[in-house]
C-alpha positions in Angstrom: -83.7 -6.5 -14.2 -86.1 -7.7 -16.8 -84.2 -5.6 -19.3 -81.6 -8.4 -19.6 -84.2 -10.5 -21.3 -84.8 -8.0 -24.1 -82.3 -9.0 -26.9 -81.8 -5.4 -28.1 -81.1 -4.1 -24.6 -78.8 -7.0 -23.8 -76.9 -6.4 -27.1 -76.6 -2.7 -26.3 -75.1 -3.5 -22.9 -72.7 -5.9 -24.5 -71.6 -3.3 -27.0 -71.0 -0.8 -24.2 -69.0 -3.2 -22.2 -71.1 -2.4 -19.1 -70.8 -4.8 -16.2 -74.0 -6.8 -15.6 -75.2 -7.2 -12.1 -77.5 -10.0 -11.5 -78.3 -12.0 -8.3 -75.8 -9.8 -6.4 -73.0 -10.9 -8.7 -71.2 -8.3 -11.0 -70.1 -9.8 -14.3 -67.4 -7.8 -16.0 -67.5 -8.4 -19.7 -64.7 -8.3 -22.3 -64.8 -6.0 -25.3 -66.6 -7.8 -28.1 -65.6 -7.5 -31.8 -68.9 -8.9 -33.1 -72.3 -9.4 -31.5 -75.3 -10.9 -33.3 -78.6 -12.6 -32.7 -78.7 -16.2 -34.0 -80.7 -19.4 -33.7 -78.9 -22.8 -33.2 -79.8 -23.7 -36.8 -77.4 -21.0 -38.0 -74.5 -23.0 -36.8 -75.7 -26.6 -37.0 -77.4 -26.9 -33.6 -81.0 -27.8 -32.9 -83.7 -25.5 -31.8 -85.3 -22.2 -32.7 -84.7 -20.1 -29.5 -82.9 -16.8 -30.1 -79.4 -16.6 -28.8 -76.9 -13.8 -28.6 -73.4 -14.8 -29.8 -70.7 -12.3 -29.0 -67.1 -12.8 -30.1 -64.2 -11.4 -27.9 -60.5 -11.8 -28.3 -60.2 -14.7 -25.9 -63.6 -16.4 -26.0 -67.0 -16.5 -27.7 -70.0 -15.9 -25.4 -73.4 -17.4 -26.1 -76.2 -15.8 -24.1 -79.7 -17.2 -23.8 -82.2 -14.7 -22.5 -85.2 -16.9 -21.5 -88.4 -15.6 -20.1 -90.7 -18.3 -18.8 -92.4 -19.6 -15.7 -91.6 -23.3 -15.9 -88.5 -24.4 -14.0 -85.2 -24.5 -15.9 -84.5 -28.2 -15.6 -81.4 -30.4 -16.0 -82.9 -31.4 -19.4 -82.9 -27.7 -20.4 -79.3 -27.5 -19.3 -78.4 -30.5 -21.5 -80.1 -28.9 -24.5 -78.2 -25.6 -24.0 -74.9 -27.6 -23.6 -75.6 -29.3 -26.9 -76.1 -25.9 -28.5 -72.8 -24.7 -27.0 -71.1 -27.7 -28.3 -72.4 -27.1 -31.8 -71.2 -23.5 -31.6 -67.8 -24.7 -30.4 -67.5 -27.0 -33.4 -68.4 -24.1 -35.7 -65.9 -21.8 -34.0 -63.1 -24.0 -32.7 -60.4 -21.3 -32.3 -61.7 -20.0 -29.0 -63.6 -21.5 -26.0 -67.3 -20.9 -25.9 -68.8 -19.6 -22.7 -72.5 -20.0 -22.1 -74.8 -17.8 -20.0 -78.5 -18.3 -19.4 -80.5 -15.4 -18.1 -84.0 -16.6 -17.1 -87.0 -15.6 -15.1 -87.7 -19.3 -14.3 -86.7 -21.0 -11.1 -83.5 -23.0 -11.7 -83.2 -26.6 -10.7 -80.1 -27.4 -8.7 -79.1 -30.1 -11.1 -79.3 -27.6 -14.0 -77.2 -25.1 -12.2 -74.6 -27.8 -11.3 -74.5 -29.1 -14.9 -73.9 -25.6 -16.4 -71.4 -24.6 -13.7 -69.5 -27.9 -14.2 -69.0 -26.9 -17.9 -67.9 -23.5 -16.6 -71.0 -21.8 -17.9 -73.3 -19.4 -16.0 -77.0 -19.3 -15.2 -78.7 -16.5 -13.4 -82.2 -15.9 -12.4 -83.5 -12.5 -13.4 -86.2 -11.2 -11.1 -89.4 -10.1 -12.8 
């Protein structure tokens, strides 16, 4: 499961269009026309964490593979939502879907905040 935290491996899976199974949930992915690694500064956001931005016909996906031990808090969810908003402003033609893949425990408030915005967060077992 930790393979989903390696950017190269995750990009390879996105290019293949392989479903991703995490936490017992199978996520079927669309075909992406463009996949690249970016940092929020590249599109006017704040932060230096590496993100994977994948453009499909109907939406743009922004994936954040995050390996850490500290809990993913509501404040982290707010920061990610701000990054997604900056990406949405940069690419207004399609909706942006966010997905956090993390080894950290996830606070209920963080999960609720992301789910409310129709984004995903999954804990990847180590």
